[in-house]
C-alpha positions as CSV (number, residue, x, y, z in Angstrom):
1,M,19.2,50.4,-71.6
2,V,15.4,50.0,-71.8
3,Q,13.3,52.8,-73.4
4,A,9.7,53.3,-72.5
5,I,7.0,55.7,-73.6
6,I,4.9,56.8,-70.6
7,D,1.8,58.9,-70.2
8,L,2.0,61.5,-67.5
9,S,-0.6,63.9,-66.1
10,E,0.3,67.6,-66.0
11,H,0.9,67.3,-62.3
12,Q,3.3,64.4,-62.6
13,N,5.1,66.2,-65.4
14,R,5.6,69.2,-63.1
15,I,7.0,67.0,-60.4
16,L,9.5,65.6,-62.8
17,S,10.5,69.1,-63.8
18,I,11.0,70.0,-60.2
19,I,13.2,67.0,-59.6
20,K,15.1,67.8,-62.8
21,G,15.7,71.4,-61.5
22,K,16.5,70.4,-57.9
23,Y,19.2,67.9,-58.9
24,G,20.5,69.8,-62.0
25,L,19.7,67.0,-64.3
26,K,19.9,67.1,-68.1
27,N,16.5,65.5,-68.9
28,K,13.4,64.0,-67.4
29,S,14.7,60.5,-67.9
30,E,17.3,61.2,-65.3
31,A,14.6,62.7,-63.1
32,V,12.6,59.4,-63.4
33,N,15.7,57.5,-62.4
34,I,16.2,59.6,-59.3
35,A,12.5,59.2,-58.3
36,L,12.7,55.5,-58.7
37,E,15.9,55.3,-56.6
38,K,14.2,57.3,-53.8
39,F,11.2,55.0,-54.0
40,E,13.4,52.0,-53.7
41,E,15.2,53.4,-50.7
42,N,12.0,54.2,-48.9
43,F,9.5,51.5,-49.8
44,L,11.3,48.4,-51.1
45,E,13.0,45.9,-48.8
46,P,16.7,46.9,-48.5
47,E,19.4,44.3,-48.7
48,L,20.8,43.3,-45.4
49,R,24.4,44.2,-44.7
50,P,26.7,41.2,-44.2
51,E,27.6,42.4,-40.7
52,Y,23.9,42.4,-39.7
53,I,23.3,38.9,-41.2
54,N,26.3,37.6,-39.2
55,K,25.0,39.3,-36.0
56,I,21.5,37.7,-36.5
57,K,23.1,34.3,-37.1
58,G,25.1,34.7,-33.9
59,I,22.0,35.5,-31.9
60,E,20.2,32.5,-33.4
61,K,23.1,30.2,-32.3
62,K,23.3,31.7,-28.8
63,G,19.6,31.7,-28.2
64,K,19.1,35.3,-27.0
65,F,15.4,35.1,-27.4
66,S,12.8,36.1,-24.8
67,R,9.5,34.5,-24.3
68,Y,6.4,36.4,-23.2
69,K,3.3,35.2,-21.6
70,S,1.2,38.0,-22.9
71,F,1.2,40.8,-25.4
72,S,1.1,43.4,-22.6
73,A,4.4,41.9,-21.2
74,L,6.0,42.3,-24.6
75,K,4.7,45.8,-25.0
76,K,6.0,46.8,-21.5
77,D,9.4,45.4,-22.3
78,I,9.6,47.3,-25.6
79,E,8.5,50.5,-24.0
80,N,11.2,50.2,-21.3
81,A,14.0,49.3,-23.8
């Protein structure tokens, strides 16, 4: 386990206290971990599920790709999907 000393503003400290209370955590270290997990879920690239990877590989082999002559044709196709 890595330990770190961090400087927080009063507002950030209150946010950690809210997270700690909301999830019934023992300390703010656990609150930081929850905040980082939520950040990862929402902002970092998720790993692709193996089923999805296999599906994409199948599509690549079959050649189920569409060609568009213009951006407006692509936009129209997306809107009607």
